[in-house]
N, C-alpha and C positions, 0 to 999 in steps of 0.2 A: 210906362211903355218902354222907356230906356232900359229899365231893369230886366224886363222880359226879353228884350233884344240881346242884352249882354249875357243873360243866362242861356239863350239859344246858341249864341256864338261859342260860349264855353262848353256847352253840351256837345256841340258838333265837333269841337276839337277833341273831346274825350272819346267820342264815338269813332271818329276816323283816324285818330292817332296824330302823332307829331312827326313831321318830315325832317330828316337829317340829311344834309348834303354830303355826297361822297367826296372825301378829301384825299384818298389815296387808293390805288388799285394795282393789281398785277394779274393780267389774264394771259395764260400760257395755252398754246395749242400744239397738237401733234397730228400729223398726217402720215399715212402709211402707204407704201407701195405694196405690191403683190402679197407679201407675207407681213403680217402685223408684228414687226419686231423692231428693236432699237436700230439694228443695222440697215433696215430698209425704210427709214422714216426721215421726215424733216420736222423740225419744231421751231417755235418762235413765239412772238408776242403780238398782241393787239391792244391798243389803248382804250380806256374808258373815256369817252368825250364828256359825259355828264351823268349824273345819277343821284338818286335819293333812296334812303331806306326809311320806312314808316314804322314808328314805334307806338305801341299802345301800352303805356306803363313801361315795364322793362322787357317787353316781348316784341320781337320783330314780327310785324303782321303784313308787310307789303314792301314794295319798292319797284323802281324802274331804273334800268341801266342802258345807256346809249353807247354802243361800241363804235369807235371811229375806224371803219374798215379800210380807209386810206392809209392807216398806220400799220397794217399787217406787215410783219417783218420776220423773215426766216433768220433765226439766230444761230443755226447750226452751220451756216456757211458764211463766207466773207468774200469781199471783192466782187469780181465779175460774176461768179456763180450765184452769189447772194442777190445781186442786182437782177439777174435773169429770172431767178425763182420768184423774187418779189414782184417783178413785172408780170410774170405768168399768173401768180395768185390774184393780182389786181385786175387783169384783163378779162375778157369774155370767157376764157377757159374755166375760170372758177368764180370769183366774187363780183366781177363787173362793178368795180368801185366808182367809176364815173357815173353810172346810172343809179347805183345803190351805195352811197357813201357811208351809210350807217346801218347797224343792226341793233335791234332793241330786245331786251329781256324784261318782262314784267312779271313780278312775283304774284301768283294767284292764291297760293296757300303754303303754309308751313305746318308740319306736324312732327311729333317726337319720332326719333329714330333710335333703335336699340343699340346702335354702335356707341361705344364709350367715348370715342374721340369725336366722331361726326354725329353729334347729338340730335340733328334735325334732318328732315327730308323736305327740301325746297322744291316746289312745283311752280311752273310758270309758263308763259307763252314767249317763245323765241321767234322773232321775225328776222329773216335773212333773205335778201333779194325779193322782198315783197311777199314771201311765203311764211305763214305762221304755223307753228306746231307746238304742242305741249311737250315739255321736257321736265324731268325730275332728277335731282341729284342729292347725295348726302352732303351735309355741310356742318361745320362747327360754327356756332353762332354765340358770340359773347357780347355782353353789354356791361360797361363799367364807366363811371365818371362822365356820363353823357356821350360816350363813344360806343358805337356798335360796329362789330367786325363780323364778316361772313367769310369763311375759308372753306372752299369745297374740296372734296376728295376728287381725284381724277375721275372723270366720267366721259362716256361716249355719246355722240349724237350721229344720226345717219344724215350725211351731207346731201344725199339724193332727195330727201324730203324737202330740202330748201332750194332745189334746182342748182346746187353747186356741183356741176358735172363737168368732167374733163372733156373738152370738145376736141377730139382728135380721131384719126382713123381707127385707133385701138380703143377709142371711147374710154370706158371705165374699167377695162380689163387690167390696166396697170396700177390703178389706184383703188385702195379699199374704200368702201362706203363709210365705214366708221372713222370718225375723227374724234380725238380726245381733247378735252378742255379741263383746265383747272383755274379756278377763279378765287381771288382774294380782294375784298373791298372793305374799306373802312369809312364810316360816316360820322360826322359830328353835328 
């Protein structure tokens, strides 16, 4: 009986894969005013609070990443202007971090991509402010010596789908719906 139980545990590990804990991350964001250009944008970072990548053999098959939305930081500004924009991003105008302190991305699928650098197309469910939408992005995925890395190409999401809407008299006339992200995570 013990042998059957042990075989069942081993088989389930092979079927579901091995989880590796995220040990480093770099998540960059870009938001744009009226025209989507470098001159009319703000950019910055948000930290990964926790996460794991699931491997089956030497292939990435899944994963979950929790973003700490309270860490959102505009890095294109400094001093008073940076503090004002960070406060604006964290309040009810955009991410409402007191009510929604985290965002979650859960990988639901990975398939080959024809791009030589970004060899995979990652699909998953992104939850921001309690709203979940499916997104996909090209990524370079590597696995060596027990370490898996995922580095995305810069990709866009529609912030309106997550109720990340500028609450002003001008509403969203001043801010583009597209927001760009670039993600790098490493797990061991």
